[in-house]
TINUDO-234587 format. One line per 10 residues: number of its first residue (from 0); their letters; for each residue x, y negated, z negated of N, C-alpha, C, O. Coordinates in Angstrom, 3 decimals, decimal comma. Layout:
N
NUM	a	X/Y/Z/X/Y/Z/X/Y/Z/X/Y/Z | ... .
***
This chain:
252
0	mkivsfnvng	-11,932/10,041/-24,553/-12,413/10,851/-23,192/-11,574/11,370/-22,602/-10,454/10,868/-22,706 | -11,758/12,703/-21,651/-11,161/12,991/-21,218/-11,758/13,408/-19,544/-12,885/13,903/-19,576 | -11,352/13,315/-18,600/-12,061/13,393/-17,171/-11,269/14,079/-16,053/-10,426/13,349/-15,532 | -11,338/15,024/-15,690/-11,218/15,810/-14,657/-11,467/15,731/-13,166/-12,657/15,512/-12,940 | -10,609/15,857/-11,910/-11,173/15,722/-10,586/-10,176/16,676/-10,152/-8,976/16,550/-10,395 | -10,768/17,772/-9,409/-9,713/18,580/-8,655/-9,966/19,079/-7,429/-11,053/19,606/-7,668 | -9,684/19,375/-5,894/-9,890/19,730/-4,937/-9,743/20,960/-4,729/-8,590/21,387/-4,658 | -10,813/21,828/-4,580/-10,550/23,677/-5,285/-10,166/24,266/-3,699/-9,369/25,184/-3,509 | -10,840/23,601/-2,708/-10,689/23,998/-1,533/-11,786/25,330/-0,829/-11,670/26,190/0,043 | -12,710/24,942/-1,662/-13,862/25,922/-1,764/-13,723/26,898/-2,773/-12,695/27,527/-3,027 .
10	irailkkdfl	-15,572/27,049/-3,718/-15,943/27,021/-4,782/-15,419/28,422/-4,610/-14,562/28,692/-5,452 | -15,661/29,289/-3,851/-16,116/31,002/-3,613/-14,440/31,463/-3,774/-14,157/32,525/-4,329 | -13,279/30,460/-3,177/-11,885/31,187/-3,143/-11,351/31,069/-4,788/-10,766/31,914/-5,466 | -11,831/29,566/-5,171/-11,206/29,833/-6,442/-11,976/30,365/-7,437/-11,139/30,868/-8,187 | -13,169/30,584/-7,955/-13,510/31,486/-8,372/-13,108/33,087/-8,602/-13,194/33,781/-9,615 | -12,653/33,390/-7,306/-11,511/34,705/-7,871/-10,310/34,573/-7,924/-9,537/35,415/-7,465 | -9,928/33,442/-8,520/-8,511/33,073/-8,864/-8,617/32,944/-10,563/-9,277/33,724/-11,249 | -8,072/32,150/-10,934/-8,041/31,292/-12,116/-8,790/30,054/-13,016/-8,636/29,625/-14,160 | -9,392/29,824/-12,247/-10,567/28,798/-11,843/-11,122/28,502/-13,575/-10,761/27,458/-14,117 | -11,985/29,483/-14,322/-12,522/29,667/-14,997/-11,861/29,453/-15,985/-12,207/28,691/-16,888 .
20	kdfqylnadi	-10,327/30,400/-15,931/-9,094/29,979/-17,381/-8,746/28,544/-17,020/-8,575/27,949/-18,083 | -8,569/27,737/-16,004/-8,411/26,497/-16,007/-9,291/25,416/-16,166/-8,909/24,274/-16,423 | -10,634/25,803/-15,995/-11,363/24,857/-16,625/-11,555/24,472/-18,137/-12,016/23,421/-18,582 | -10,977/25,848/-18,994/-11,047/25,705/-20,180/-9,700/25,423/-20,862/-9,638/25,262/-22,081 | -8,650/25,367/-20,086/-7,576/25,247/-20,264/-7,638/23,300/-20,097/-6,899/22,645/-20,833 | -8,542/22,594/-19,116/-8,151/21,343/-18,728/-9,166/20,252/-19,750/-9,176/19,021/-19,784 | -10,193/21,528/-20,740/-10,926/20,583/-21,479/-11,525/19,338/-21,373/-11,502/18,494/-22,269 | -12,194/19,177/-20,022/-12,289/17,467/-20,113/-14,110/17,879/-19,898/-14,953/18,726/-19,602 | -13,811/16,471/-20,334/-15,997/15,885/-20,808/-16,391/15,584/-19,565/-17,601/15,443/-19,391 | -15,577/15,435/-18,548/-16,658/15,523/-17,005/-15,774/15,747/-16,155/-14,813/14,995/-15,991 .
30	fslnetkwse	-16,026/17,085/-15,328/-14,697/17,845/-14,591/-15,697/17,684/-12,893/-16,899/17,919/-12,766 | -14,847/17,279/-11,918/-15,699/16,921/-10,882/-14,900/18,397/-9,842/-14,114/19,249/-10,255 | -15,406/18,250/-8,605/-14,549/18,972/-8,087/-15,032/19,074/-6,793/-16,136/19,535/-6,503 | -14,174/18,628/-5,979/-14,327/18,381/-4,629/-14,139/19,371/-3,438/-13,714/20,498/-3,693 | -14,362/19,102/-2,450/-14,501/20,184/-1,271/-15,099/21,616/-1,626/-14,317/22,511/-1,305 | -16,232/22,048/-2,181/-16,550/22,917/-2,406/-17,211/24,049/-1,924/-17,667/24,983/-2,583 | -17,227/23,809/-0,186/-17,632/24,336/1,054/-19,046/25,325/0,239/-19,214/26,544/0,210 | -19,612/24,568/-0,158/-20,612/25,442/-0,932/-21,855/25,134/-0,277/-21,945/23,907/-0,241 | -23,279/25,907/0,485/-23,932/25,749/1,059/-25,161/25,400/0,980/-25,846/24,522/1,506 | -25,430/26,675/-0,163/-26,594/27,043/-1,121/-27,550/25,471/-1,680/-26,916/24,702/-2,402 .
40	ensfpvafeg	-28,636/25,189/-1,408/-28,978/23,555/-2,097/-29,466/23,823/-3,223/-29,178/23,006/-4,098 | -30,195/24,794/-3,567/-30,955/25,419/-5,182/-30,064/25,820/-6,419/-30,602/26,020/-7,508 | -28,890/25,920/-6,276/-27,688/26,663/-6,853/-26,107/26,722/-6,948/-25,481/27,427/-6,157 | -25,604/26,132/-7,719/-24,020/26,428/-7,500/-23,529/27,926/-8,098/-24,225/28,650/-8,809 | -22,217/28,203/-7,656/-21,919/29,495/-8,243/-21,477/29,763/-9,943/-21,408/30,800/-10,602 | -21,231/28,377/-10,278/-20,736/28,448/-11,637/-21,612/27,446/-12,971/-21,914/26,327/-12,557 | -21,882/27,627/-13,935/-21,791/27,114/-14,854/-21,169/27,020/-16,244/-20,395/27,903/-16,613 | -21,413/26,191/-16,875/-20,538/26,101/-18,108/-21,417/25,758/-19,441/-22,320/24,927/-19,336 | -21,211/26,264/-20,442/-22,092/26,145/-21,715/-21,615/25,208/-21,830/-20,399/25,019/-21,813 | -23,051/23,847/-22,075/-22,689/22,925/-23,342/-22,053/21,426/-21,740/-21,321/20,440/-21,821 .
50	yktyftnskv	-22,720/21,959/-20,714/-22,115/20,992/-18,934/-23,669/20,750/-18,782/-24,457/21,466/-19,398 | -24,150/19,612/-17,855/-25,150/20,049/-16,835/-24,276/19,946/-15,329/-23,126/19,526/-15,203 | -24,840/20,265/-14,650/-24,532/20,550/-13,391/-24,768/19,849/-12,449/-25,983/19,934/-12,270 | -24,241/19,052/-11,565/-24,988/18,329/-10,054/-24,024/18,359/-9,222/-22,849/18,008/-9,331 | -24,592/18,795/-8,400/-23,375/19,096/-7,489/-24,449/18,485/-5,634/-25,655/18,243/-5,603 | -23,626/18,420/-4,595/-24,291/18,118/-3,300/-23,290/18,714/-2,031/-22,065/18,607/-2,089 | -23,987/19,342/-0,908/-23,451/19,838/-0,075/-24,238/19,492/0,991/-25,437/19,216/1,038 | -23,044/19,567/2,194/-23,354/19,570/3,794/-24,443/19,753/4,304/-24,721/20,950/4,370 | -25,146/19,129/4,673/-26,328/19,287/5,429/-26,273/19,223/6,985/-27,162/19,234/7,837 | -24,597/19,135/7,070/-24,489/19,163/8,978/-24,198/20,334/9,498/-24,657/20,956/10,457 .
60	kkgysgvavf	-22,793/20,695/8,194/-21,774/22,081/8,592/-22,010/23,029/6,938/-22,062/22,797/5,730 | -22,064/23,784/7,571/-22,338/25,128/6,400/-20,906/24,954/6,116/-20,100/24,533/6,946 | -20,612/25,309/4,855/-19,227/25,624/4,432/-17,886/24,548/4,139/-16,694/24,820/3,996 | -18,587/23,239/4,114/-17,882/22,230/5,093/-18,166/21,545/3,736/-19,198/21,705/3,084 | -16,767/20,499/3,281/-16,840/18,964/2,128/-18,039/19,231/0,784/-17,471/20,070/0,084 | -18,760/19,060/0,434/-18,956/19,181/-1,061/-18,707/18,884/-1,701/-17,494/18,682/-1,641 | -19,325/18,491/-2,998/-18,713/17,978/-4,547/-19,325/18,370/-5,499/-20,448/18,480/-5,008 | -19,428/18,719/-6,703/-19,763/19,365/-8,250/-19,679/18,377/-9,097/-19,031/17,490/-8,542 | -20,018/18,030/-10,242/-19,814/17,673/-11,078/-20,415/18,254/-12,344/-21,612/18,513/-12,478 | -19,334/18,463/-13,397/-20,195/18,860/-14,832/-19,688/18,011/-16,168/-18,555/17,614/-16,441 .
70	trleplsvhy	-20,690/17,901/-16,758/-20,407/16,535/-17,233/-21,430/17,213/-18,850/-22,519/17,786/-18,835 | -20,329/16,765/-20,383/-20,739/17,050/-21,421/-21,912/15,896/-21,661/-22,872/16,107/-22,403 | -21,726/14,721/-20,982/-22,768/13,490/-21,314/-23,533/13,721/-20,715/-23,254/14,637/-19,942 | -24,715/13,256/-20,606/-26,124/12,634/-20,615/-26,054/11,814/-19,384/-25,868/10,637/-19,694 | -26,111/11,945/-18,443/-26,053/10,583/-17,319/-27,499/9,901/-17,419/-28,532/10,564/-17,510 | -27,447/8,300/-17,389/-28,676/7,749/-17,555/-29,020/8,301/-16,108/-29,736/9,264/-16,385 | -28,951/8,264/-15,093/-28,826/8,263/-13,467/-28,437/8,851/-12,750/-27,291/8,439/-12,928 | -28,295/9,737/-11,770/-27,724/10,428/-10,911/-28,365/9,887/-9,447/-29,530/9,670/-9,115 | -26,551/9,714/-8,413/-27,179/9,168/-7,382/-26,341/9,926/-6,535/-25,170/10,264/-6,713 | -27,353/10,220/-5,275/-26,098/10,712/-4,333/-25,971/10,173/-2,945/-26,988/9,805/-2,355 .
80	glengeydee	-24,906/10,106/-2,435/-24,072/9,209/-1,062/-24,205/7,836/-1,698/-24,695/7,642/-2,810 | -23,613/6,689/-0,704/-23,598/5,858/-1,085/-24,821/4,603/-1,076/-25,586/4,666/-2,038 | -25,038/3,638/-0,228/-26,293/2,484/-0,713/-27,203/3,411/0,385/-26,765/3,844/1,451 | -28,479/3,594/-0,103/-29,349/4,094/0,386/-28,985/5,655/0,687/-29,614/6,262/1,554 | -28,319/6,058/0,207/-27,705/8,195/0,611/-26,689/8,251/1,408/-26,133/9,317/1,674 | -26,131/6,508/2,134/-25,441/6,952/3,179/-24,514/8,107/3,173/-24,244/8,338/1,994 | -23,774/9,116/4,130/-22,752/9,929/3,511/-23,520/11,073/2,973/-23,056/12,172/3,277 | -24,482/11,069/2,314/-24,822/12,497/1,706/-25,244/13,508/2,783/-25,506/14,645/2,391 | -25,333/13,254/3,982/-25,504/14,350/4,956/-24,317/15,442/4,336/-24,419/16,608/3,953 | -23,223/14,563/4,417/-21,514/15,285/4,580/-21,434/15,560/3,046/-20,289/15,864/2,709 .
90	griitlefen	-22,377/15,535/1,981/-22,010/15,787/0,808/-20,727/15,161/-0,006/-20,068/15,813/-0,815 | -20,484/13,796/0,340/-19,335/13,485/0,144/-19,405/13,042/-1,196/-18,438/13,552/-1,760 | -20,052/12,353/-2,003/-20,296/11,284/-3,204/-21,162/11,666/-4,087/-22,245/11,947/-3,572 | -21,116/11,801/-5,325/-21,651/11,893/-6,956/-22,075/10,596/-7,148/-21,582/9,949/-6,224 | -22,698/9,904/-7,825/-22,286/8,333/-9,044/-23,415/8,868/-9,939/-24,614/8,968/-9,681 | -22,473/9,313/-11,492/-23,290/9,652/-12,423/-22,951/7,893/-13,056/-22,034/7,158/-12,689 | -23,987/7,610/-14,048/-24,522/6,685/-14,260/-24,528/6,895/-16,004/-25,402/7,642/-16,444 | -23,596/6,267/-16,959/-23,692/5,931/-17,999/-23,469/4,707/-18,573/-23,079/3,716/-17,955 | -23,830/4,785/-20,334/-24,161/3,721/-21,008/-23,085/2,503/-20,488/-23,414/1,357/-20,181 | -21,789/3,039/-20,475/-20,410/1,950/-20,455/-20,191/2,132/-19,198/-20,054/0,970/-18,814 .
100	fyyvaayvpn	-20,031/2,960/-18,062/-19,741/3,043/-16,577/-20,275/3,846/-15,744/-20,727/4,909/-16,169 | -20,332/3,596/-14,656/-20,016/4,636/-13,754/-19,355/5,401/-13,143/-18,470/5,009/-12,383 | -19,670/6,841/-13,360/-18,537/7,313/-12,717/-19,259/8,175/-11,157/-20,318/8,799/-11,099 | -17,913/7,835/-9,652/-17,838/7,977/-9,107/-16,992/9,129/-8,450/-15,816/8,872/-8,190 | -17,756/11,048/-8,005/-16,839/11,251/-7,834/-17,052/11,302/-5,938/-18,093/11,013/-5,348 | -15,725/11,758/-5,288/-15,650/11,626/-4,176/-15,023/12,366/-3,466/-14,011/12,714/-4,074 | -15,115/13,125/-1,775/-14,602/13,706/-0,861/-14,623/13,168/-0,136/-15,557/13,282/0,657 | -13,165/11,816/0,162/-13,381/11,038/1,128/-12,886/11,865/2,543/-11,977/12,672/2,742 | -13,831/11,323/3,339/-13,282/11,919/5,350/-11,927/11,836/5,455/-11,064/11,073/5,022 | -11,962/13,063/6,314/-9,813/13,021/6,891/-10,515/12,561/8,203/-11,582/12,559/8,817 .
110	ageelkrlpf	-8,697/12,021/8,234/-8,884/10,946/9,679/-9,281/12,557/11,358/-9,772/12,692/12,479 | -8,684/13,196/10,408/-8,226/14,717/11,536/-7,327/14,534/12,500/-6,448/13,699/12,714 | -7,816/15,695/13,158/-6,345/15,994/14,265/-6,985/14,795/15,435/-8,095/14,516/15,890 | -4,987/14,095/15,666/-5,194/13,420/16,515/-5,669/12,265/16,296/-5,580/11,361/17,127 | -6,334/12,115/14,960/-6,769/11,178/14,457/-8,671/10,788/14,814/-9,212/9,730/14,492 | -9,404/12,021/15,573/-10,658/11,969/15,847/-11,641/11,062/14,920/-12,495/10,189/15,074 | -11,284/11,473/14,321/-12,486/10,655/13,287/-11,719/9,551/12,450/-12,157/9,186/11,359 | -10,729/9,107/12,917/-10,149/7,420/12,424/-11,787/6,775/12,215/-12,482/6,881/11,205 | -12,044/6,264/13,174/-13,697/5,596/13,296/-14,454/5,451/12,479/-14,900/4,422/11,971 | -14,789/7,230/12,168/-15,931/7,381/11,176/-15,004/6,984/9,648/-15,374/5,987/9,027 .
120	rmeyeerlss	-14,276/7,488/9,316/-13,308/7,126/8,319/-13,254/5,659/7,830/-13,673/5,402/6,701 | -12,665/4,502/8,776/-12,596/3,523/8,329/-14,147/3,092/8,078/-14,313/2,644/6,943 | -15,432/3,132/8,964/-16,350/2,895/8,601/-17,219/3,305/7,615/-18,255/2,817/7,163 | -16,472/4,482/7,331/-16,499/4,704/5,670/-15,998/4,582/4,304/-16,486/4,761/3,188 | -14,763/4,187/4,800/-14,436/2,798/3,609/-14,760/1,730/3,157/-14,681/1,417/1,969 | -15,318/0,784/4,400/-15,857/-0,293/4,414/-16,969/-0,487/3,767/-17,218/-1,623/3,363 | -17,848/0,556/3,538/-19,000/0,834/2,983/-19,302/1,133/1,677/-20,253/0,782/0,980 | -18,245/1,911/1,421/-17,373/2,309/0,064/-17,051/1,551/-0,338/-17,881/1,588/-1,246 | -16,462/0,657/-0,572/-15,412/-0,558/-0,860/-17,332/-1,270/-1,282/-17,731/-1,623/-2,392 | -17,907/-1,267/-0,333/-18,920/-2,299/-0,658/-20,096/-1,974/-1,704/-20,853/-2,751/-2,286 .
130	yligldkkkp	-19,987/-0,359/-1,761/-20,951/-0,006/-2,919/-20,052/0,214/-4,034/-20,719/0,019/-5,049 | -18,779/0,546/-4,363/-18,196/0,557/-5,443/-18,354/-0,928/-6,062/-18,818/-0,971/-7,201 | -17,973/-2,321/-5,350/-17,861/-3,720/-5,583/-18,897/-3,865/-6,091/-18,933/-4,337/-7,228 | -20,223/-3,462/-5,335/-21,901/-3,330/-6,204/-21,694/-3,004/-7,515/-21,593/-3,845/-8,408 | -21,615/-1,632/-7,696/-21,508/-0,990/-9,409/-20,820/-1,926/-9,399/-21,572/-2,782/-8,933 | -19,302/-2,691/-9,705/-18,632/-2,751/-11,113/-19,126/-4,514/-11,349/-18,604/-5,286/-12,153 | -20,145/-4,798/-10,494/-21,068/-5,899/-11,310/-21,688/-5,774/-11,994/-22,044/-6,823/-12,531 | -22,228/-4,657/-12,460/-22,998/-4,291/-13,485/-22,507/-3,925/-14,281/-22,405/-4,524/-15,352 | -21,893/-2,483/-13,959/-20,907/-2,052/-15,354/-19,609/-1,385/-14,703/-19,717/-1,106/-13,509 | -18,286/-1,067/-15,389/-17,143/-0,552/-15,176/-17,271/0,617/-14,177/-18,294/1,293/-14,066 .
140	viyagdlnva	-16,258/0,779/-13,533/-16,503/2,000/-12,458/-15,182/2,519/-12,636/-14,099/1,941/-12,720 | -15,606/4,161/-12,692/-14,436/5,060/-12,427/-14,807/5,994/-11,074/-15,686/6,850/-10,983 | -14,045/5,637/-10,266/-14,206/6,594/-9,146/-12,788/7,370/-8,886/-11,703/6,788/-8,863 | -12,970/8,784/-8,694/-12,431/9,807/-8,655/-12,395/10,943/-7,319/-13,455/11,108/-6,713 | -11,115/11,745/-6,860/-11,839/12,649/-5,991/-10,018/12,442/-4,649/-8,947/11,844/-4,542 | -11,003/13,577/-3,917/-9,400/13,292/-3,081/-9,866/12,673/-1,632/-10,533/13,010/-0,654 | -9,082/11,532/-2,117/-9,030/9,931/-1,441/-8,633/10,575/0,181/-9,301/10,209/1,148 | -8,012/11,108/0,265/-6,923/11,775/1,669/-6,527/10,725/2,121/-6,797/10,391/3,275 | -5,748/9,929/1,246/-4,819/8,975/1,645/-3,135/8,725/0,514/-3,120/8,450/-0,686 | -2,044/8,921/1,340/-1,275/8,459/0,471/-0,866/6,577/0,705/-0,620/6,025/1,777 .
150	hnpidlknpk	-0,904/6,029/-0,483/-1,061/4,503/-0,476/-0,050/4,609/0,040/-0,040/4,675/1,269 | 1,183/4,665/-0,700/2,843/4,000/-0,286/3,632/5,307/0,154/3,141/6,404/0,419 | 5,183/4,873/0,172/5,988/5,648/0,521/6,071/6,354/-0,307/6,149/7,493/0,152 | 6,132/6,326/-2,294/6,656/6,929/-2,817/5,283/8,085/-3,255/5,311/8,872/-4,201 | 4,243/7,917/-2,354/3,163/9,150/-2,971/3,311/10,202/-1,794/2,671/11,237/-1,980 | 4,212/10,110/-0,335/4,577/11,671/-0,198/6,021/11,934/0,160/6,743/11,013/-0,221 | 6,506/12,674/0,626/7,886/13,669/0,475/8,719/12,443/1,783/9,548/11,534/1,740 | 7,934/13,088/2,764/8,617/12,328/4,053/7,594/10,934/4,976/6,995/11,039/6,046 | 7,698/9,938/4,228/7,066/8,901/4,964/7,538/8,680/6,219/6,579/8,471/6,963 | 8,487/8,634/6,748/9,314/7,858/7,897/8,729/8,813/8,702/8,283/8,211/9,679 .
160	snegnagytk	8,410/10,460/8,829/8,014/11,385/10,061/6,445/11,706/9,711/5,992/12,524/10,512 | 5,494/11,280/8,725/4,284/11,011/8,564/3,837/9,641/9,119/2,642/9,358/9,032 | 4,797/8,668/9,746/4,311/7,625/9,687/3,044/7,840/11,168/3,404/8,423/12,190 | 1,580/7,255/11,013/0,940/7,352/12,014/0,062/8,401/11,964/-0,931/8,454/12,690 | 0,420/9,431/10,979/-0,714/11,152/11,054/-1,619/10,482/10,063/-1,350/9,511/9,356 | -3,025/11,340/10,150/-3,681/11,130/8,836/-3,281/11,319/7,710/-2,374/12,090/7,396 | -4,219/10,310/6,650/-3,792/10,328/5,489/-2,710/9,208/5,427/-2,557/8,429/4,486 | -2,042/9,249/6,484/-0,805/7,774/6,240/-0,783/6,725/7,348/0,167/6,035/7,718 | -2,628/6,772/8,006/-2,297/5,497/9,292/-1,997/4,286/8,206/-2,282/4,232/7,010 | -1,330/3,354/9,040/-1,871/1,855/8,533/-2,986/1,530/7,612/-3,106/1,318/6,405 .
170	eereaftkll	-4,226/1,599/9,296/-5,455/1,567/8,425/-5,859/2,352/7,079/-6,284/1,634/6,173 | -5,779/3,763/6,826/-6,060/3,719/5,736/-5,243/3,277/4,459/-5,950/3,272/3,451 | -4,169/2,973/4,289/-3,398/2,428/3,807/-3,715/1,517/3,003/-3,711/1,391/1,779 | -4,177/0,474/4,467/-4,814/-1,045/4,647/-5,871/-0,851/3,640/-5,882/-1,469/2,575 | -6,974/0,224/4,070/-7,848/-0,256/3,387/-8,098/-0,125/1,951/-8,946/-0,704/1,272 | -7,091/0,854/1,554/-6,883/1,686/0,011/-6,411/0,040/-0,707/-7,122/-0,708/-1,379 | -4,969/-0,153/-0,272/-5,082/-1,381/-0,607/-5,898/-2,923/-0,585/-5,750/-3,986/-1,188 | -6,563/-2,551/0,161/-8,023/-3,969/0,231/-8,712/-3,692/-0,895/-8,904/-4,616/-1,685 | -9,186/-2,456/-1,169/-10,505/-2,322/-2,309/-9,653/-2,320/-3,424/-10,274/-2,120/-4,469 | -8,101/-2,517/-3,600/-7,997/-2,344/-5,376/-7,990/-4,171/-5,539/-8,374/-4,740/-6,561 .
180	ghgfsdafry	-7,570/-4,748/-4,540/-7,574/-6,279/-4,325/-9,586/-6,710/-4,871/-10,040/-7,837/-5,066 | -10,093/-5,815/-4,938/-11,560/-6,379/-5,194/-11,758/-6,063/-6,846/-12,820/-5,875/-7,439 | -10,359/-6,066/-7,400/-10,724/-5,466/-8,769/-10,715/-4,016/-9,574/-11,299/-3,552/-10,553 | -9,566/-3,487/-8,458/-9,727/-2,244/-9,115/-8,179/-1,607/-8,823/-7,372/-1,839/-7,923 | -8,134/-0,692/-10,001/-6,575/-0,382/-9,947/-6,577/1,363/-9,774/-7,568/1,992/-10,143 | -5,296/2,115/-9,142/-4,773/3,213/-9,534/-3,744/3,413/-10,593/-2,563/3,128/-10,794 | -5,249/4,362/-11,486/-4,624/4,283/-12,578/-3,394/4,812/-12,849/-2,840/4,279/-13,811 | -2,547/6,046/-12,092/-1,867/6,648/-11,957/-0,599/5,424/-11,582/0,452/5,422/-12,222 | -0,813/4,635/-10,711/0,814/3,945/-10,619/0,556/2,832/-11,370/1,404/1,973/-11,126 | -0,429/2,396/-12,358/-0,478/0,992/-13,102/-0,044/1,737/-14,415/0,411/0,993/-15,284 .
190	lypekvvysw	-0,114/3,313/-14,765/0,913/3,441/-15,802/1,936/4,141/-15,441/2,507/4,411/-16,497 | 2,767/4,800/-14,203/3,706/5,455/-13,371/4,525/4,537/-12,402/4,914/5,193/-11,436 | 4,894/3,264/-12,359/5,073/3,351/-11,142/6,168/3,538/-10,279/6,228/2,640/-9,439 | 6,783/4,124/-10,214/8,160/4,784/-10,004/7,991/6,250/-9,941/8,886/6,703/-9,226 | 7,021/7,414/-10,504/6,936/8,433/-10,752/6,897/9,260/-9,549/6,128/8,828/-8,691 | 7,360/10,057/-9,332/7,372/10,787/-8,099/6,659/12,330/-8,183/7,269/13,399/-8,176 | 5,105/12,119/-8,269/4,680/13,478/-8,555/3,672/13,813/-7,502/3,228/12,848/-6,881 | 3,248/14,950/-7,199/2,135/14,748/-5,413/1,185/15,961/-6,010/1,605/16,909/-6,673 | 0,052/15,766/-5,697/-1,178/16,694/-6,007/-1,536/17,579/-4,885/-2,142/18,527/-5,383 | -1,443/17,735/-3,498/-1,200/17,999/-2,700/-0,151/19,116/-1,529/0,881/18,455/-1,410 .
200	wsyrfrsrek	-0,054/19,830/-1,061/1,029/20,425/-0,776/0,240/21,480/0,567/-0,643/22,285/0,270 | 0,745/21,294/2,056/0,594/22,173/2,423/0,741/23,878/2,633/1,664/24,549/2,170 | -0,306/24,355/3,377/0,005/26,192/2,763/1,071/26,411/3,752/1,098/27,638/3,846 | 1,803/26,023/4,401/2,598/26,125/5,588/4,057/25,665/5,245/4,485/24,536/5,008 | 4,737/26,965/5,291/6,350/26,614/5,262/6,682/26,318/3,645/7,645/25,592/3,400 | 5,937/26,841/2,600/6,404/27,229/1,317/6,718/25,779/0,639/7,709/25,485/-0,030 | 5,389/24,788/1,059/5,440/23,362/0,910/5,404/23,199/-0,558/6,231/22,399/-0,996 | 4,865/23,604/-1,158/4,761/23,691/-2,716/6,131/23,997/-3,323/6,750/23,017/-3,739 | 6,635/25,055/-3,427/7,369/25,581/-3,690/8,474/24,331/-3,437/8,748/23,549/-4,347 | 9,046/24,238/-2,161/9,893/23,325/-2,065/9,375/21,724/-2,247/9,910/20,826/-1,596 .
210	gigwridyfv	8,321/21,475/-3,163/8,433/20,247/-3,325/7,804/19,123/-2,133/7,902/17,927/-2,410 | 7,313/19,427/-1,124/6,911/18,971/-0,107/5,588/18,251/-0,400/4,749/18,813/0,303 | 5,049/17,340/-1,058/4,104/17,145/-0,685/3,137/15,646/-0,631/3,738/14,707/-0,109 | 2,072/15,422/-0,997/1,640/14,187/-1,244/0,732/14,245/-2,314/0,198/15,227/-2,830 | 0,610/12,731/-2,638/-0,070/12,443/-3,778/-1,381/11,596/-3,312/-1,248/10,379/-3,180 | -2,957/12,356/-2,995/-3,740/11,862/-2,577/-5,109/12,121/-3,158/-6,174/12,153/-2,540 | -4,857/12,344/-4,753/-5,766/12,802/-5,541/-5,792/11,772/-6,870/-4,816/11,582/-7,596 | -7,260/11,075/-7,058/-6,775/9,830/-7,381/-7,753/10,043/-8,734/-8,515/10,981/-8,966 | -7,376/8,449/-9,820/-8,675/7,940/-10,463/-8,361/6,418/-10,711/-7,642/5,922/-11,578 | -9,387/5,567/-9,316/-9,548/4,255/-9,500/-10,234/3,806/-10,623/-11,043/4,621/-11,067 .
220	vsdclkpkik	-10,138/2,628/-11,278/-10,978/2,182/-12,044/-11,014/0,863/-11,886/-10,026/0,145/-11,730 | -12,147/0,516/-11,922/-12,171/-1,746/-12,644/-11,239/-2,208/-13,555/-11,018/-1,712/-14,660 | -10,722/-3,131/-13,084/-9,228/-3,514/-13,391/-9,755/-4,074/-15,190/-8,926/-4,543/-15,970 | -10,775/-3,949/-15,439/-11,284/-4,352/-17,105/-11,001/-2,941/-18,199/-11,185/-2,926/-19,416 | -10,589/-2,007/-17,478/-10,698/-0,858/-17,910/-9,515/-0,112/-18,547/-9,469/0,856/-19,307 | -8,160/-1,227/-17,734/-6,772/-0,697/-17,453/-6,183/-0,653/-18,900/-5,214/0,051/-19,181 | -6,952/-1,600/-19,966/-6,150/-1,810/-21,554/-6,525/-0,330/-22,197/-5,772/0,305/-22,935 | -7,839/0,086/-21,769/-8,581/1,468/-22,360/-7,815/3,199/-21,484/-8,210/4,364/-21,517 | -6,807/2,633/-20,909/-6,240/3,913/-20,307/-5,395/4,436/-21,565/-4,706/3,635/-22,197 | -5,459/5,853/-21,935/-4,132/6,531/-22,533/-3,162/7,269/-21,810/-2,009/7,544/-22,142 .
230	dciihnevyg	-3,990/7,647/-20,436/-3,112/8,535/-19,241/-3,829/9,259/-18,058/-4,823/9,897/-17,709 | -2,759/8,775/-17,722/-3,422/9,941/-16,125/-2,303/10,972/-15,705/-1,184/10,484/-15,544 | -2,422/12,094/-15,538/-2,035/13,355/-15,210/-1,888/13,791/-14,169/-2,588/13,134/-13,399 | -1,324/14,610/-13,617/-1,417/15,690/-12,034/-0,905/16,810/-12,679/-0,156/17,052/-13,625 | -1,502/17,362/-11,922/-1,535/18,737/-13,373/-1,060/20,084/-11,796/-1,641/20,943/-11,133 | 0,677/19,310/-11,929/1,123/20,665/-10,426/1,354/22,361/-11,523/1,605/23,440/-10,988 | 1,209/22,201/-12,874/1,218/23,696/-13,160/-0,063/24,120/-13,039/-0,319/25,288/-13,331 | -0,880/23,421/-12,679/-2,184/25,052/-11,794/-2,344/24,378/-10,511/-2,555/23,274/-10,009 | -2,018/26,314/-10,082/-2,432/26,382/-9,101/-4,180/27,146/-8,962/-5,047/27,208/-9,834 | -4,221/27,722/-7,306/-5,574/28,026/-7,058/-5,764/27,472/-5,727/-6,347/28,047/-4,808 .
240	sdhcpvslei	-5,333/26,536/-5,692/-6,083/25,271/-4,443/-4,520/24,625/-3,891/-3,542/24,507/-4,629 | -4,557/24,277/-2,532/-3,916/23,512/-2,102/-3,327/22,365/-2,598/-2,257/21,789/-2,401 | -4,599/22,121/-3,507/-4,537/21,020/-4,465/-3,973/21,151/-5,609/-3,654/22,311/-5,870 | -3,590/19,899/-6,865/-3,858/20,376/-8,306/-4,685/19,475/-8,674/-4,794/18,475/-7,964 | -5,686/19,641/-10,202/-6,348/18,805/-10,780/-5,086/17,703/-11,210/-3,878/17,733/-11,448 | -6,425/16,537/-11,129/-5,647/15,202/-12,142/-6,420/14,566/-13,094/-7,609/14,344/-12,865 | -5,964/14,287/-14,000/-7,028/14,405/-15,191/-6,949/12,033/-15,583/-6,119/11,331/-15,006 | -7,658/11,643/-16,268/-7,999/10,331/-16,751/-8,350/10,566/-18,057/-9,400/11,163/-18,294 | -7,526/10,131/-19,071/-7,395/10,018/-20,495/-8,303/8,579/-20,425/-7,821/7,841/-19,565 | -9,163/8,146/-20,914/-9,369/6,874/-21,520/-9,728/6,577/-22,223/-10,494/7,513/-22,450 .
250	dl	-9,962/5,604/-23,311/-10,876/5,395/-24,870/-12,228/4,632/-24,134/-12,197/3,550/-23,550 | -13,306/5,430/-24,317/-14,702/4,459/-23,882/-15,709/4,680/-24,755/-16,782/4,091/-24,622 .
***
């Protein structure tokens, strides 16, 4: 099975680029999008033959956040938000339940300029962790998306100068460490403990061209799934967004 997650930084914008070709090229069984910025509640601007489409968007601010999932597999159930639908008002999480696993597609809140949303972000992290732990007690979990954190110094080009900035605060990094400590693993780092690859680059200063990036897009899996992982790839050959897609190949 192949799963792809991609922060498209706006579905309207990426549809004007090579997204349709990239979708076919990546050829996933499940393909999720983060930060779609799509506001319509009753329709999504693209569909693919052979895939069912599920999406959520922000109810509090148009053109903000948003997650979508295309799946060849029929889910047993679909849930929006965390427990009791928390955070669905910002369109951040979709959970698809399948026979052997849960797939949680997420776009995690950014701490923002001057860390104004850091308290909100940390509250989200705590409730997300509880939600994933609860799911994991029922069946294994694959949690994917733009998690808006570079976990360790290897995960960004300039760790010293970014210390304390959004996405590289002590609080955000420790929250990710704590989540992993509850029986989850970063699939890419499990396979490639020393590999330096980035999944996001600022549009400023030709950062992508210069190789100045961050790895903030992840697949996090229940530890029991680690032996089933075949590969986890960061597709920096794919353009169209300030992020690139990440894929997980797993034997389920």
